[in-house]
C-alpha positions as CSV (number, residue, x, y, z in Angstrom):
1,Q,100.6,107.5,95.5
2,F,98.2,109.3,98.2
3,G,95.9,107.0,99.4
4,E,94.5,105.0,96.7
5,E,95.2,107.7,94.3
6,Q,98.4,107.0,91.7
7,I,99.3,110.6,90.8
8,P,101.4,111.9,88.2
9,I,104.5,113.9,88.8
10,N,104.6,116.7,86.6
11,F,107.2,119.2,88.5
12,V,110.3,118.1,90.1
13,Q,113.2,120.6,92.3
14,S,115.2,119.5,94.2
15,Y,118.1,121.4,95.9
16,N,120.3,122.2,99.5
17,E,118.4,124.5,101.6
18,E,120.9,125.1,104.9
19,D,121.6,121.7,106.2
20,M,118.9,119.4,104.9
21,L,117.9,118.0,101.2
22,L,114.7,119.4,99.6
23,V,112.6,117.7,97.0
24,I,109.3,119.5,96.0
25,L,107.1,117.4,94.1
26,S,104.1,118.3,92.4
27,P,101.2,117.1,89.3
28,L,101.3,120.6,88.2
29,T,103.6,122.7,85.8
30,D,103.8,125.7,86.8
31,P,106.0,126.1,89.8
32,S,104.4,130.0,90.7
33,N,101.0,127.9,91.4
34,L,101.8,124.5,93.2
35,T,98.2,124.0,95.0
36,T,99.3,120.0,94.7
37,S,102.7,119.1,96.4
38,A,104.2,117.0,98.5
39,I,108.3,118.3,99.7
40,F,110.4,116.2,101.7
41,C,113.6,117.3,103.4
42,V,116.4,114.8,105.1
43,K,119.4,116.1,107.2
44,N,122.3,115.4,105.0
45,E,124.1,113.9,107.2
46,L,121.0,111.2,107.5
47,L,121.2,111.0,103.7
48,G,121.8,107.3,102.4
49,V,120.1,106.4,106.1
50,E,116.6,105.0,105.7
51,L,115.2,106.3,108.4
52,D,112.6,104.9,110.0
53,V,109.5,107.9,111.1
54,E,108.9,106.5,114.6
55,R,112.9,106.4,115.4
56,Y,114.2,110.1,113.5
57,F,112.8,113.2,114.9
58,C,110.2,114.8,112.5
59,N,111.2,118.1,112.2
60,D,114.7,117.9,113.1
61,D,116.0,114.8,110.9
62,Y,113.0,115.1,108.1
63,V,110.5,116.6,107.2
64,I,107.1,115.9,105.1
65,V,104.7,117.9,103.8
66,Y,101.6,116.9,101.9
67,E,98.7,119.5,100.1
68,D,96.3,119.8,98.2
69,P,93.3,121.8,97.8
70,Q,91.3,119.5,100.3
71,C,94.1,118.2,102.6
72,Y,96.8,119.7,104.5
73,Y,99.1,117.6,106.1
74,A,102.0,120.0,108.2
75,P,105.1,119.3,108.5
76,F,104.7,118.9,112.3
77,R,102.5,116.1,111.8
78,R,104.8,113.2,112.6
79,P,103.6,110.0,110.2
80,Q,102.3,107.0,112.0
81,S,104.8,104.9,110.1
82,G,107.1,103.8,107.6
83,T,110.8,105.5,106.0
84,I,111.7,107.9,103.9
85,K,115.3,107.3,102.7
86,M,117.3,110.3,100.5
87,Q,120.3,110.5,98.7
88,K,122.6,112.1,96.2
89,S,124.5,111.0,93.7
90,G,126.5,113.4,91.6
91,D,123.8,115.8,90.7
92,I,120.8,113.1,90.9
93,V,118.7,112.2,94.3
94,I,117.4,109.4,94.8
95,L,114.6,109.2,96.9
96,D,112.4,106.6,98.1
97,V,109.5,107.3,100.7
98,A,106.3,105.0,101.8
99,V,105.2,106.3,105.3
100,E,101.5,106.1,106.8
101,L,100.6,109.8,107.4
102,F,99.1,110.9,111.0
103,D,96.0,109.7,109.9
104,G,97.0,107.0,108.4
105,T,96.9,107.9,104.6
106,P,99.3,106.3,102.4
107,L,102.0,108.4,100.8
108,R,104.6,106.6,98.6
109,Y,106.9,107.8,95.9
110,K,109.9,106.5,95.0
111,S,112.6,107.6,91.8
112,E,116.2,106.7,91.2
113,A,116.6,110.1,88.8
114,L,115.0,113.4,90.4
115,P,118.0,116.6,89.3
116,L,119.4,118.4,91.8
117,K,119.8,121.9,91.3
């Protein structure tokens, strides 16, 4: 959910990027043209921990980016409030995000079965 809009997810990619676990979600299907996407990253040592975005460090402990053709929420803009939790279970990623972005727009997503590549 972005704002009041429910957005279907048609593209999912998750993988380890250096010392972080990264998940990309998009309603689009062409990975070469993801003009709308949400990107979530959490440091590997914080996997399984519910991170309060007001207590943990944006860009150091976690990263949240949202982009569509009309708006861009950059990774350096800390959300106002909320939590992000990510963990691995074998080749599955569990993600639970419920944040208010820096301008108060809600961004929520929950899945217990994202494939890890």
